[in-house]
N, C-alpha and C positions, 0 to 999 in steps of 0.2 A: 504494500500500500504506500503510495507516495503522499508526501505532505502537501497541503494546499499552499499556494504562493505566500500567503500571509504568515505561515508558520515555518517556512523554509529559512535556513540561515542566509544572511546577506551574501557572504562570500566564504563558503566553507574552506577554500584554499588558503584563506588568511587566518583561520582559527588557531593553528599551532602558534603563530606569531602573536596574535592578539591576546591569547589566554596564557601565554608564557609569563613567568614571574620576572619582574624587573628588579625587585628587591623586597624588603620587608617594611611594613608600616612600623610606627613606634611601638605598637603593642605586639609585634611579631607576626602579624597576619601578612601573608604574601600579597604584594601589590602587582596586579596584572597589567600588561601593556595596555589593554583596553581602558582600564581605570586611569592609568598614567596619562594617556593621550587626552582623555576626557577632562582631567584636571587642568590640562594645558589649554583647554578651550578648542580642541581640535576634534574633528570627526574621526574616530578610530579607523573605520573602514577606508575612508578616503586617504588618510595618512599612510596606512599600511599599503594600500594600492600604489600610492605615489612612491613610497620607499622601495617597493618591489620593482619599480620601473627603472631605478637608478643602478649604476654600477655598484658592486659590493663595497668598494672603498668609499664612494660618495654616500651610500646609504648608512654605513657605519658612522661616518663623520657627522651627518645631519641628525641621526638618531642619538648620537652621543651628546650633541648640543641640547637636544630635547630632554634627555635624562638629567643632564646637569642643571636644567632649568626647573625641574620638578619642585613644586612648593613643598616645604616641610622637610626637604632633604638637603644635605650638604655634601655633594660628591664632586671631587675634583675631576676635571676633564679627562685625564688619563684613565681614571677608574671608570668613568662613564663610557669611554671608548671600549674598554674591555667588556663591559656589560653589553654594549651595543653590538659588538662582534658576535657574541653568542646568540643574541636575539635576531640579528640579520640572517643568520643561518636558518632560522625558522620560516623566513619568507619564501613564497613559492618559487621565485626565480630571480636571478640577478642578470640583467642585460649589460654586459661590459662595453658594448658598442654604443650604448645610448649616451647622448650628450648630457652634461650635468643639468639637472632641473633647477629652477630658481629656488632659493631658500624660502622657507615659509616664515611668515610673520606671526608670532604668538600674540594672541589676544589676551590681555591681562583681564582677569575677572575683577569686577568692581569689588571694593572692600567689603561691602555688605554681603556678598555671596561667598566669600572665603570663610572657612571654618575658623572659629575663634581660637586663639592660643590659650594655653593654660593661665598665663598671667592675666589675660583679658577676662577670663572666667573668674579668677580669684578677685580681681578688681571689682567686677560686677557684684560678687557676693559681699565684699566689704562695704561697698556703697549702699547696697540694699540693707545690710545689717545696721549701718549707721543711720540710714533714713528711718528704719523701724524704731531704733532707740530714741531718736529725736521725736518721732511721732508719739511714742509712749510717754516721754517726759512732758511734752507740750500738752498732752491730753490728761494730765494729772494721774497717770498710772503709777508713777513713782514720785515720791516726795524727796527732793534733794535739800530741803530746808531753805529753799529760795522761793519767795512768794512773788509772783508776777502781778503787778497792778495795772 
């Protein structure tokens, strides 16, 4: 039985690349290539297709730059190149006669779409606790020995 078009994978030949692990999240969960490209504001299938049309060397270089740009990670370019080399091997083909494709421009996500950092969460909690304390004091929940007239 074949799957209906709406349930078929977009490009099954790209699955090995897109679902390969780029590294690990801070909590140790593997980060897939599809998630990494999405975080960079790119369409994973379009980008994988674009990379597979490049020469192996050019695909590694461009993918390494993307890996080095991943938010929340701090990988030097040589380490990113090493990771990219293994990932490019998962692409369906490498056309070495192809001219170099133009480099992609990353779209930065607006600040309100990015995940908050731990320090931002902590600051939010402290401000909320301070506001609650001030509210309780002002509404005479606590008596500090100071009378407001």
